[in-house]
C-alpha positions in Angstrom: -0.1 0.0 0.0 1.3 3.3 -0.9 0.6 6.7 0.7 -1.4 8.9 -1.6 0.6 11.8 -3.0 -0.2 15.3 -1.6 -2.0 17.6 -3.9 0.3 20.0 -5.7 0.9 23.1 -3.5 -0.4 21.6 -0.3 2.7 20.5 1.7 2.3 18.6 4.9 2.3 21.0 8.0 5.6 21.0 10.0 6.8 22.8 13.3 9.7 24.7 11.7 7.8 28.1 11.2 6.6 28.1 14.8 10.1 27.3 16.1 11.6 30.1 14.0 8.9 32.5 15.4 9.7 31.5 18.9 13.4 31.8 18.3 13.0 35.3 17.0 10.8 36.3 20.0 13.3 34.7 22.3 16.2 36.5 20.9 14.4 39.8 21.0 13.5 39.2 24.6 17.1 38.5 25.4 18.1 41.5 23.6 15.6 43.6 25.5 16.7 42.0 28.9 20.3 42.6 28.1 19.6 46.2 27.1 17.7 46.7 30.5 20.5 45.1 32.4 23.1 47.3 30.6 21.0 50.6 31.3 20.7 49.4 34.9 24.4 49.1 35.2 25.0 52.3 33.5 22.6 54.0 35.8 24.4 52.4 38.7 27.8 53.7 37.9 27.0 56.9 36.0 27.3 60.0 38.2 24.5 62.5 38.3 25.0 66.3 39.0 23.4 66.2 42.5 24.4 66.5 46.1 23.1 64.3 48.8 23.1 66.1 52.3 22.4 64.0 55.4 22.8 64.4 59.1 26.5 64.4 60.2 28.0 63.9 63.7 27.8 66.4 66.6 30.7 67.6 68.7 30.5 68.9 72.2 32.4 72.3 72.1 32.9 72.1 75.9 33.8 68.5 75.8 36.7 66.5 74.4 37.5 64.8 71.0 39.9 62.0 71.1 40.7 62.9 74.8 41.8 66.5 73.9 39.5 69.5 74.8 37.7 70.7 71.6 38.3 74.4 72.8 41.6 74.9 74.9 42.0 78.0 76.8 45.2 78.6 78.6 47.1 81.3 80.5 43.9 82.6 82.1 41.4 81.6 84.7 39.1 78.9 83.4 36.2 77.0 85.0 34.8 73.4 84.9 31.9 72.9 82.4 29.1 70.3 82.3 26.5 69.0 79.9 26.8 69.6 76.1 27.0 72.6 73.8 27.1 70.5 70.6 27.9 71.9 67.3 26.1 70.0 64.4 27.3 69.0 61.0 25.9 67.7 57.7 27.5 65.2 55.4 27.8 65.8 51.7 28.0 63.1 49.0 28.2 64.0 45.3 30.2 66.2 43.0 32.5 68.1 43.3 34.0 65.9 46.1 32.6 62.5 45.0 30.1 61.0 42.7 26.6 59.6 43.3 24.5 57.4 41.1 20.8 57.9 40.2 19.9 55.1 42.5 21.6 56.7 45.4 19.8 60.0 44.6 16.4 58.2 44.4 17.1 56.4 47.8 18.0 59.8 49.4 15.0 61.5 47.9 12.7 59.0 49.6 14.5 59.7 53.0 13.0 62.2 55.5 16.4 63.1 57.0 18.3 63.5 53.8 18.0 66.1 50.9 19.0 65.9 47.3 20.2 69.2 45.9 21.4 70.3 42.3 25.2 70.6 42.4 25.1 74.2 41.0 22.9 75.4 43.9 26.0 75.1 46.2 29.0 75.0 44.0 30.0 76.7 40.6 30.7 74.2 37.7 34.4 75.0 37.7 35.2 74.3 41.3 37.1 71.2 42.3 36.7 69.1 45.4 40.1 70.3 46.7 39.0 73.9 46.2 35.8 73.0 48.2 37.9 71.6 51.1 40.2 74.7 51.1 37.3 77.1 51.1 35.5 75.3 53.8 38.7 75.1 55.9 39.1 78.8 55.6 35.5 79.5 56.6 35.9 77.2 59.7 39.0 79.2 60.6 37.2 82.4 60.2 34.3 81.3 62.3 36.7 80.5 65.2 38.3 84.0 64.8 34.8 85.7 64.8 33.8 83.5 67.8 36.7 84.7 69.9 35.8 88.5 69.0 32.1 87.8 69.9 32.9 86.0 73.1 35.3 88.8 74.2 32.6 91.3 73.5 30.1 89.4 75.8 32.7 89.1 78.5 33.8 92.8 78.0 37.5 91.6 77.5 40.0 93.1 75.2 40.3 91.6 71.6 43.2 91.9 69.3 42.6 92.4 65.5 45.3 91.5 63.0 45.2 91.8 59.2 45.3 88.3 57.7 45.1 86.9 54.1 41.6 85.5 53.5 41.9 84.3 49.9 44.4 83.9 47.1 43.1 84.2 43.6 44.2 81.3 41.3 46.6 82.5 38.5 47.5 85.7 40.4 51.1 86.7 41.3 50.4 85.8 44.9 49.5 82.2 44.2 52.2 79.9 45.5 53.8 82.5 47.5 51.2 83.7 50.0 48.4 81.6 51.6 45.1 82.2 53.4 45.5 82.4 57.1 48.9 84.1 57.1 49.1 87.4 58.9 50.4 90.4 57.1 52.6 92.6 59.4 54.2 94.9 57.0 54.6 95.7 53.2 58.0 97.2 52.1 58.9 97.9 55.6 55.6 99.8 56.4 53.6 98.3 59.2 50.0 97.1 58.5 47.3 97.3 61.1 44.1 97.4 58.9 43.0 95.5 55.8 42.6 98.7 53.8 46.3 99.6 54.3 47.3 96.5 52.3 45.5 97.8 49.2 46.9 101.4 49.7 50.5 100.1 50.0 50.2 97.9 46.9 48.6 100.8 44.9 51.3 103.2 46.1 53.8 101.2 43.8 53.8 101.0 40.1 52.7 98.0 38.1 55.5 95.5 38.0 57.1 96.6 41.3 58.4 94.0 43.7 56.5 94.2 47.0 58.0 92.7 50.2 55.3 91.1 52.4 56.2 90.5 55.9 54.0 87.7 57.0 53.6 85.3 60.0 53.3 81.6 58.6 52.7 78.9 61.0 54.0 81.1 63.8 57.1 81.9 62.1 57.8 85.4 60.7 59.2 85.6 57.2 59.3 88.0 54.1 57.9 87.0 50.7 58.4 89.0 47.5 55.6 89.3 45.1 55.7 91.2 41.7 52.4 93.1 40.9 50.8 93.1 37.6 47.9 95.1 36.1 44.6 94.5 37.6 42.1 92.4 35.5 39.5 95.0 36.4 41.6 98.2 35.9 44.6 98.0 33.8 45.9 101.1 35.4 46.0 99.6 38.9 48.6 97.2 40.3 47.4 93.8 41.5 48.7 90.9 43.5 45.6 88.8 43.9 44.8 88.4 47.6 41.8 89.1 49.9 42.6 90.6 53.3 40.4 90.6 56.5 40.9 90.7 60.2 42.0 87.8 62.4 40.7 88.2 66.0 42.4 86.9 69.0 42.3 87.3 72.8 45.1 88.3 75.2 45.6 84.6 76.1 45.8 81.5 73.8 42.4 80.0 72.6 42.9 76.9 70.4 40.4 74.9 68.5 41.5 71.3 68.0 38.8 69.7 66.0 40.1 68.6 62.6 38.6 67.5 59.3 35.5 69.8 59.6 34.8 72.8 57.5 32.3 75.6 57.0 31.2 78.7 59.0 28.2 77.2 60.9 29.8 76.4 64.2 30.4 80.1 65.0 27.5 80.4 67.6 28.5 77.2 69.4 32.1 78.1 69.6 31.2 81.5 71.0 29.1 79.9 73.7 31.9 77.3 74.6 34.3 80.2 75.1 31.9 82.1 77.3 31.1 79.0 79.4 34.7 78.0 79.9 35.6 81.5 81.0 32.6 82.1 83.4 31.9 80.3 86.8 28.2 79.7 85.9 27.2 76.7 83.8 25.4 77.7 80.6 23.8 74.2 80.2 22.9 73.3 83.8 24.2 69.8 82.8 21.6 69.4 80.0 22.2 68.5 76.3 22.1 71.6 74.2 23.0 71.7 70.5 22.8 74.4 67.9 24.2 76.0 64.7 24.6 79.5 63.2 27.3 81.6 61.8 28.6 84.4 64.0 30.1 87.8 63.2 32.6 89.8 65.4 29.7 91.8 67.0 28.0 88.6 68.0 25.2 88.6 65.4 23.9 85.1 64.4 23.5 84.2 60.6 21.9 81.4 58.6 23.5 78.2 57.6 22.7 75.2 55.2 21.1 71.9 56.1 19.0 72.9 59.0 16.6 70.0 58.7 19.6 67.6 58.7 21.1 69.3 61.6 18.0 69.2 63.6 17.7 65.4 63.0 21.4 64.8 63.9 21.1 66.8 67.1 18.0 64.8 68.3 19.7 61.6 67.3 22.7 62.6 69.5 20.5 63.2 72.4 19.9 67.0 72.4 16.8 68.4 74.2 17.4 72.1 73.3 18.4 73.4 69.9 19.5 77.0 69.2 19.3 78.0 65.5 19.3 81.2 63.4 15.9 82.9 63.3 16.1 83.0 59.4 15.3 79.2 59.5 11.9 79.3 61.1 10.0 78.7 57.9 12.6 76.1 56.6 12.4 74.1 59.8 8.6 73.9 60.0 7.5 70.3 60.2 11.0 69.1 60.5 11.6 69.4 64.3 11.9 65.8 65.8 9.8 64.9 68.7 11.4 65.8 72.0 13.5 68.6 70.7 12.8 72.3 71.8 14.0 74.7 69.1 14.7 78.3 70.0 15.4 80.9 67.2 18.1 83.5 67.9 19.6 86.6 66.4 22.5 87.1 68.6 24.7 85.5 71.1 22.8 87.5 73.7 19.5 85.8 72.5 21.2 82.5 72.9 22.3 83.3 76.4 18.7 84.5 77.4 17.3 81.2 76.0 19.8 79.1 78.0 19.0 80.9 81.2 15.3 80.4 80.6 15.8 76.8 79.8 17.6 76.2 83.1 14.9 78.1 85.1 12.1 76.1 83.3 10.4 79.2 82.0 8.9 79.3 78.6 11.3 79.6 75.7 10.8 81.4 72.3 9.7 79.4 69.4 8.8 79.9 65.7 7.3 82.2 64.7 9.7 84.2 66.8 8.7 86.8 69.3 11.0 89.3 70.9 13.2 87.9 73.6 13.2 89.7 76.9 
């Protein structure tokens, strides 16, 4: 018996076309999966132009760090302290110091204690991580100087003001020869006691003149020659490329030993620490107080960055009272942790009144702020 022949044009069905279709679909699925994995890998390693700001550690300004007093005052009468006057900090992750990925940014965005900010909101595009570190170190040093002036004002004690280099412009004649923090005592043999005198003495010489800067570098006096050039802002004026301000000191040594922290926001707490160490009364009554705020030589408190993160960090450390600049009342709304009393202040005097009220158990000022009495 034979099998009847198939009619012309009617081939017997086979599984080959289905297999080919499945194969194509499978290959496309694999390609799509591979692309998704590749995109995920790229997203995991590709940096994004954002900063993550999170709560940092707190440091007791009337306590010790690594068994060394954070604020050391010698050669004058000091008094024991108790409790905490903690300065607060924030941690920054992201450019220009480091890099973060989109996944890290998304995770931070979902957190209530962290913030994600565009890089350009805090730093120019052309600034490097090293430059940020140097700038923050200079601001930290300035806050210490201003804290000394403010504290001496509160205590009605003399303060010494000395002209000091605050900045050196990149690419200027002074770059590599002079450095921020160096005291200027004279130029071309003429003594300097005010920042304005530096500009006057530089401009008194023609463009291209050699200027002998007498400075104090790391405690040692030396003379540094700098040749002026035409100012980029006025071709008729000589220019060396430095900024000059005043360094404040007391008649006795005051040393700040904390390392690897930058920025100006510890000024208020440094001021309170100096006052507490130099007076017999306890500012804290043994309680845990924290705070933040810039300070100027007259004792005025100014705004800072990362207030929400600092509030969270202070409470996590155990603080019960928090002193902050009055400008942050609106920003801090809804972000004050349970158990933390927040008092807005405009000056060191306001902070001292708040501390006295806290110890006495009387009501303290809260946001929206009312006048302290």
